C-alpha positions in Angstrom: 3.0 24.6 80.3 1.6 22.1 82.7 1.4 19.5 79.4 4.6 20.5 78.4 6.0 19.7 81.7 4.3 16.3 82.1 5.6 15.8 78.5 9.5 16.5 80.1 9.1 14.4 83.1 7.8 11.6 81.0 11.2 12.4 78.4 13.5 12.1 81.2 12.3 9.3 82.7 12.4 7.4 79.2 16.0 8.6 78.9 16.6 7.1 82.0 15.1 3.5 81.9 17.0 3.9 78.4 20.6 5.1 79.7 20.9 2.3 82.2 19.7 -0.7 80.3 22.3 0.3 77.6 25.4 0.8 80.4 24.7 -2.6 82.0 24.8 -4.0 78.6 27.7 -2.6 77.6 29.4 -3.1 81.2 28.9 -7.2 80.8 32.0 -9.1 81.1 33.3 -11.2 78.5 33.1 -15.0 78.1 34.8 -17.1 80.3 37.4 -19.2 78.2 35.9 -22.4 78.6 32.4 -21.2 76.5 33.8 -18.9 74.1 33.1 -19.7 70.3 36.7 -20.3 68.3 37.2 -19.4 64.7 37.7 -22.7 63.6 34.2 -23.6 64.3 33.1 -20.8 62.2 32.1 -20.1 58.1 31.2 -16.6 57.1 28.2 -16.4 54.8 28.4 -13.0 52.2 25.5 -13.2 49.9 26.1 -10.7 47.2 24.3 -9.3 43.5 26.5 -6.6 41.3 28.7 -5.6 44.0 32.0 -5.8 42.2 33.7 -2.9 44.1 32.3 -3.7 47.0 33.8 -7.4 46.6 37.3 -5.9 45.7 37.6 -4.1 48.9 36.6 -7.1 51.0 38.8 -9.3 49.4 41.5 -7.0 50.2 40.0 -6.7 54.2 40.0 -10.4 54.3 43.9 -10.6 53.4 44.9 -8.5 56.1 43.6 -10.5 58.7 45.6 -11.8 61.9 43.2 -14.6 62.6 41.4 -16.7 59.9 37.4 -18.6 60.5 37.1 -22.3 59.1 36.0 -20.8 55.5 34.4 -17.9 53.5 31.5 -18.9 51.7 30.1 -15.9 49.3 27.0 -16.7 47.6 26.0 -15.1 44.0 22.6 -13.8 43.7 22.5 -13.1 39.8 24.9 -10.2 39.5 25.7 -9.1 35.8 28.8 -7.4 36.9 32.6 -8.7 36.0 31.9 -10.6 39.6 33.7 -13.8 38.7 37.2 -12.2 38.0 37.5 -11.0 41.3 37.6 -14.7 42.9 39.9 -16.0 40.3 43.6 -16.0 42.1 42.1 -16.0 45.4 42.6 -18.9 47.6 40.2 -21.7 46.7 40.7 -23.7 50.3 39.4 -21.3 52.3 37.1 -19.1 49.9 33.9 -21.1 47.9 32.0 -19.4 45.6 27.8 -20.1 44.6 25.8 -19.1 42.5 22.0 -19.5 42.9 20.0 -21.4 40.3 17.7 -19.6 37.8 14.7 -20.4 40.0 16.1 -19.0 43.5 16.6 -15.5 44.1 16.9 -12.7 47.0 19.5 -12.1 49.8 17.3 -14.7 51.8 17.9 -17.8 50.0 21.4 -16.7 49.1 22.1 -16.6 52.7 20.0 -20.1 53.4 22.3 -21.8 50.4 25.2 -20.3 52.2 24.4 -22.2 55.5 23.5 -25.5 53.7 27.6 -25.8 52.3 29.0 -25.0 55.7 30.2 -27.8 57.8 30.7 -25.9 60.9 28.7 -24.9 64.4 29.0 -21.2 63.6 27.7 -19.1 60.7 29.0 -15.3 60.3 26.8 -13.5 57.9 28.1 -10.5 56.0 27.3 -7.8 53.7 29.9 -7.6 51.0 30.1 -3.4 51.6 31.8 -3.7 54.9 34.9 -3.1 56.2 36.3 -4.7 59.7 39.7 -4.5 61.6 42.7 -6.9 61.3 41.9 -8.4 64.9 38.2 -9.1 63.9 38.3 -13.0 64.9 40.4 -12.7 67.9 37.5 -10.3 69.3 35.2 -13.3 68.0 36.6 -15.3 70.8 35.7 -13.2 73.7 32.1 -13.5 72.9 29.9 -15.5 75.0 28.1 -18.5 73.0 24.4 -18.2 72.4 22.5 -19.1 69.2 22.0 -15.2 68.0 24.3 -12.5 68.3 23.9 -9.2 67.5 27.1 -7.7 66.3 27.5 -4.0 66.4 27.6 -1.8 62.7 28.6 1.4 61.8 28.4 3.6 59.7 30.7 6.2 58.0 29.5 9.2 56.7 31.2 12.1 54.0 28.7 14.8 54.2 25.4 16.3 56.1 22.9 13.9 54.7 24.7 10.5 55.7 26.0 12.3 58.9 22.2 12.4 59.4 21.3 9.3 58.4 23.6 8.0 60.8 22.1 9.4 64.1 18.7 7.9 63.2 20.5 4.4 62.6 22.5 4.6 66.3 19.4 6.0 67.9 17.7 3.0 67.2 20.9 1.6 68.6 20.8 2.6 71.4 17.2 1.3 72.5 17.8 -1.7 71.2 20.6 -2.3 73.2 18.7 -1.1 75.9 15.8 -3.1 75.1 18.1 -6.4 75.4 18.6 -5.7 78.9 15.3 -4.9 79.8 13.6 -7.7 78.1 15.2 -8.6 75.0 16.5 -7.3 71.2 14.1 -6.2 69.0 16.2 -5.1 65.8 19.8 -6.7 64.4 21.2 -6.1 61.5 22.6 -8.7 58.8 25.6 -7.1 57.5 27.1 -8.2 60.7 25.5 -10.9 62.3 26.4 -14.5 64.1 24.4 -17.5 64.5 24.1 -21.2 65.8 23.6 -23.3 62.3 21.6 -25.6 63.6 19.1 -23.1 65.8 18.9 -21.2 61.9 18.0 -23.9 60.3 15.4 -25.1 63.2 13.9 -21.1 63.4 14.5 -19.8 59.4 10.6 -20.6 58.5 11.9 -19.4 55.1 8.6 -20.1 53.5 6.6 -17.7 55.4 8.1 -14.4 54.2 10.1 -15.4 51.1 8.0 -13.2 49.6 9.7 -10.2 51.3 13.2 -9.7 49.9 13.9 -8.0 52.6 14.4 -8.7 56.3 16.4 -11.6 56.5 17.9 -10.4 60.0 14.9 -9.5 61.5 13.0 -12.3 60.7 15.3 -14.5 61.9 15.7 -12.5 65.0 11.9 -13.1 65.3 11.6 -16.8 64.9 14.5 -17.3 67.5 12.5 -15.2 70.2 9.7 -17.5 69.5 11.4 -20.5 69.8 13.1 -19.3 72.8 16.9 -19.0 71.7 19.5 -17.5 73.6 20.1 -14.2 71.5 22.0 -10.9 72.9 23.8 -8.2 72.0 27.3 -7.7 71.9 29.2 -4.7 73.4 30.0 -1.8 70.8 33.1 -2.7 71.4 33.3 -6.5 69.6 33.5 -7.5 66.3 32.8 -3.9 65.1 32.3 -4.0 61.2 31.8 -0.5 59.3 29.5 0.4 56.4 29.0 3.7 54.3 25.6 5.4 55.1 23.5 6.0 51.9 25.2 8.9 50.1 22.1 10.7 48.8 18.6 11.6 50.3 16.8 9.6 48.1 19.0 6.2 48.7 18.6 7.3 52.4 14.3 7.3 52.0 14.6 4.2 50.1 16.7 2.6 52.7 14.6 3.4 55.8 11.5 3.3 53.8 12.5 -0.6 53.8 13.6 -0.7 56.9 10.0 0.9 58.2 8.6 -1.9 56.1 9.9 -5.2 57.7 9.3 -3.7 61.2 5.9 -3.7 60.5 6.0 -7.2 58.9 7.6 -9.2 61.5 4.6 -8.0 64.1 7.1 -8.0 67.0 4.9 -6.4 70.2 8.0 -4.9 72.0 9.1 -3.7 68.6 5.7 -1.6 68.2 5.7 -0.6 72.1 8.8 1.3 71.1 8.2 2.8 68.0 4.5 3.8 69.7 6.4 5.9 72.3 8.8 7.5 70.4 5.8 8.4 68.0 3.4 9.7 71.1 7.0 11.7 72.1 7.6 13.1 68.1 4.0 14.0 67.9 3.9 15.7 71.1 6.8 18.1 71.0 6.4 18.6 67.5 3.1 20.0 68.5 4.2 22.2 71.5 6.8 23.4 68.7 4.2 24.8 66.5 1.8 26.0 68.7 4.5 28.1 70.6 6.5 28.9 67.5 3.4 30.8 66.4 1.8 32.0 69.5 5.4 32.9 71.2 8.3 32.5 69.4 10.6 33.5 72.9 8.3 30.5 74.7 9.2 28.3 71.8 13.1 28.9 72.2 12.7 28.2 75.5 11.2 24.9 75.5 13.6 23.7 72.5 16.6 24.3 74.6 15.1 22.4 77.3 14.4 19.7 74.8 18.1 19.5 73.2 19.6 20.2 76.2 18.3 17.0 77.7 18.9 15.0 74.7 22.5 16.5 74.7 22.7 15.6 78.3 22.1 11.9 77.5 23.2 10.9 74.2 26.5 12.6 74.3 27.3 9.8 76.7 27.1 7.3 74.0 28.1 8.9 71.5 31.3 9.6 72.9 31.3 5.6 73.8 30.8 5.0 70.0 33.3 7.6 69.0 30.8 9.7 67.1 31.4 12.9 69.1 30.6 15.1 66.4 27.1 13.9 65.7 26.0 15.4 68.9 26.6 19.0 67.1 23.7 17.3 64.9 21.1 16.4 67.4 19.3 20.1 67.9 18.8 19.9 63.6 18.1 16.3 63.5 15.3 16.9 66.4 13.8 19.5 64.4 13.4 17.4 61.3 12.6 14.3 63.1 9.2 14.5 62.8 8.7 15.7 59.0 11.3 12.8 58.0 9.4 10.1 59.9 6.0 11.5 57.7 8.1 12.0 54.6 8.8 7.5 55.5 5.4 6.6 55.9 4.3 8.0 52.9 6.6 6.8 50.5 6.1 3.4 52.3 2.6 3.3 51.1 2.5 5.3 48.0 5.9 4.3 46.4 6.7 1.2 44.5 9.5 -0.3 46.7 12.3 -2.1 45.1 15.8 -3.3 46.1 19.0 -4.2 44.0 16.8 -3.6 41.2 13.9 -6.1 42.0 10.5 -5.2 43.4 11.1 -5.8 47.4 7.5 -7.4 47.9 7.2 -10.4 45.3 
């Protein structure tokens, strides 16, 4: 029990560090009026591939915006559906559509193409499968000026598998925001990412990772950090977008395996540190659980309740702040499944061929 007591103390310290960092990032004040980002200085770039249904919803969402950016640039990555019909009756002064040539492909190339066609100071990258509030660009004006701004992404779920996927995603976001205060952000999501155009062109270094079709967001973050660019995480209350969590178990595993792979490939020491800390806690608790469930199920029950109590005490505050209270009910189940899920992701990464949008992930 001494080993378990030490583990619990370390676990509490870990949570205290996270909650302090996260709380301070959320309490940061909005930018001053003379240092904000104007929508007229902003171009939205949306790469897409075979997403006709998503594009239809996105375009309707754009029509409801109260404030508009300078331009929307959509870049087609060799789609094989009826995407072009969606743009035939749209405002061509506001919306421009480009297609990659035959020798170019992939989300990274599509984003770069969109950036090249933009003539504004700032670029906002969206995915095609997102939705947002009508006042999105009113919130943009509250953002602090920076080279890269990591904007909030939220998932929507319709079943238990999707909800468990949400927990995984939000816990990573929780750690990321805490890390942003204590040192710097370690992750970002290209579904909602704002950057200064010149900083992007100076940092992207696309030739170094163009063969990896995923990871446009994480590689950009890593290169900007290396070049000492100003990077920060925006509050969860500003410029939030929503997207669907993977609807099937296989889709969930495929997405998480892809995320795991790009995290390894960017070779970020701080990201690896947080991953190792998480791995140590996961393996330690899992080992205690296996031992006590075999030796003394009653003691296992007590140990499990103690861990769940700690998790719920800290994470309920976070989930309440992002209006995801119902997810706290799933945390005990998630705690039992998480070690097995991690092993499954690791196995899938090394022994299953990775594909994304019908292509091999690593060219």
